[in-house]
ROMARPA-474470 format. One record per residue (C-alpha): y, x, z. Coordinates in steps of 0.2 Angstrom, whole numbers, padded with zeros to 4 digits, always signed. Layout:
N
YXZ...
This chain:
225
+0833+0736+0319+0827+0737+0337+0821+0721+0345+0831+0714+0359+0819+0710+0374+0832+0703+0386+0850+0699+0385+0851+0705+0403+0851+0724+0406+0843+0730+0421+0854+0741+0432+0854+0749+0449+0866+0735+0455+0853+0722+0453+0843+0730+0467+0858+0733+0478+0856+0726+0496+0838+0724+0494+0828+0734+0508+0812+0744+0505+0796+0739+0513+0797+0753+0526+0814+0747+0531+0807+0730+0537+0790+0737+0542+0783+0725+0556+0771+0738+0564+0776+0752+0577+0776+0766+0563+0790+0778+0559+0795+0783+0542+0805+0798+0535+0810+0804+0518+0813+0786+0511+0796+0779+0517+0786+0794+0509+0781+0800+0526+0772+0788+0537+0766+0792+0555+0766+0784+0573+0775+0788+0588+0766+0800+0598+0776+0815+0594+0774+0825+0610+0755+0825+0610+0756+0829+0591+0769+0844+0594+0757+0851+0608+0743+0850+0595+0752+0858+0580+0758+0872+0592+0741+0876+0598+0736+0879+0580+0751+0887+0574+0756+0899+0588+0739+0908+0592+0737+0910+0573+0754+0918+0571+0750+0930+0585+0734+0934+0577+0742+0937+0561+0756+0947+0568+0745+0959+0579+0727+0959+0574+0728+0956+0554+0737+0972+0551+0722+0982+0559+0709+0972+0550+0718+0975+0534+0718+0993+0535+0702+0996+0545+0691+0982+0539+0694+0974+0524+0709+0964+0516+0697+0951+0512+0696+0946+0531+0714+0943+0531+0715+0933+0516+0701+0922+0521+0709+0919+0538+0726+0915+0529+0717+0903+0518+0708+0894+0532+0724+0894+0542+0735+0885+0528+0720+0874+0525+0720+0869+0543+0739+0866+0543+0740+0856+0527+0726+0845+0532+0734+0842+0549+0750+0837+0541+0742+0826+0527+0732+0817+0540+0747+0814+0551+0759+0809+0538+0748+0798+0526+0744+0779+0526+0727+0778+0534+0722+0762+0525+0733+0749+0534+0729+0731+0526+0744+0721+0521+0750+0707+0532+0750+0688+0530+0737+0687+0516+0730+0671+0525+0746+0664+0534+0738+0646+0537+0720+0648+0542+0708+0633+0546+0710+0630+0564+0700+0620+0578+0707+0613+0594+0698+0618+0611+0703+0614+0629+0711+0628+0638+0707+0625+0657+0714+0641+0663+0732+0635+0660+0743+0629+0675+0758+0617+0677+0772+0620+0688+0763+0612+0703+0750+0625+0702+0736+0613+0697+0725+0617+0683+0724+0604+0669+0717+0604+0651+0729+0609+0637+0723+0609+0619+0726+0625+0610+0722+0630+0592+0712+0644+0587+0709+0650+0570+0691+0648+0564+0681+0662+0557+0677+0665+0538+0660+0668+0532+0658+0677+0515+0644+0686+0506+0643+0705+0503+0627+0711+0493+0619+0694+0496+0620+0695+0515+0632+0683+0525+0646+0692+0534+0656+0684+0547+0675+0689+0546+0687+0686+0561+0705+0682+0560+0719+0693+0567+0732+0682+0573+0745+0696+0573+0744+0702+0555+0738+0685+0549+0723+0691+0539+0704+0689+0540+0699+0707+0545+0685+0714+0533+0670+0723+0539+0673+0739+0550+0692+0734+0552+0701+0734+0568+0718+0731+0575+0726+0747+0582+0736+0742+0598+0747+0758+0597+0753+0755+0579+0750+0737+0579+0742+0736+0562+0725+0731+0555+0717+0747+0549+0702+0748+0537+0686+0759+0543+0697+0763+0559+0687+0774+0572+0701+0776+0585+0720+0782+0586+0721+0800+0589+0737+0804+0598+0734+0823+0594+0735+0819+0576+0749+0805+0578+0738+0794+0567+0722+0786+0564+0704+0794+0564+0694+0785+0550+0675+0782+0554+0671+0789+0536+0676+0807+0543+0663+0806+0556+0649+0808+0544+0655+0826+0540+0655+0830+0559+0638+0824+0562+0632+0830+0545+0638+0847+0549+0630+0848+0567+0613+0840+0559+0613+0854+0546+0617+0868+0559+0603+0863+0571+0591+0862+0556+0595+0879+0552+0591+0884+0570+0574+0874+0570+0569+0883+0554+0572+0900+0561+0564+0896+0578+0581+0899+0587+0591+0892+0601+0609+0890+0601+0611+0903+0613+0600+0916+0604+0609+0913+0588+0627+0915+0596+0621+0931+0604+0614+0937+0588+0630+0934+0580+0640+0943+0593+0629+0959+0592+0630+0959+0574+0649+0961+0573+0648+0974+0585
């Protein structure tokens, strides 16, 4: 005999009238497909960047790839198509994904202190002192080292290390480097290591072969001819 867990059967009518999180999102983001796609509002710049990627690649595939396929090697075309699809999917995934937004209202009532604001002015244009409350920073220990966390009054949270509040999207983002209008989303500082690492490896290769960048580029051009 089956065990009855609850006398109340759960149905879709129980959630009728309730709104999803993306429908009441307080930031300046946009959502599509029922909240599955999350992006920002810089659509014109994103469309320009996406067109700059797709249009030249399409022209190359339409006019140059047939010649390369017949006279050079089909592998060249396959590699180009693979890299093109990788670039498009990476761009869309970066633009349409959650970059690491920290939830709001985790610390709605922080300890505060009152200070005297001497920049305030009354109706008669005379400066006067007005008390105003400021949230106190919080000190935590990470790997045995004290770290001071600042409070974000907009998101009502203590920002973790390397977290910043983005003015364009009005969200606190973990490991944010900057807001990129061309990707219509955030660029995280984590990805900078790949750029710096790639340049470091390339120049270490040049040093080990006693070459300058100009010599290596010219050598590559003559090699293809």
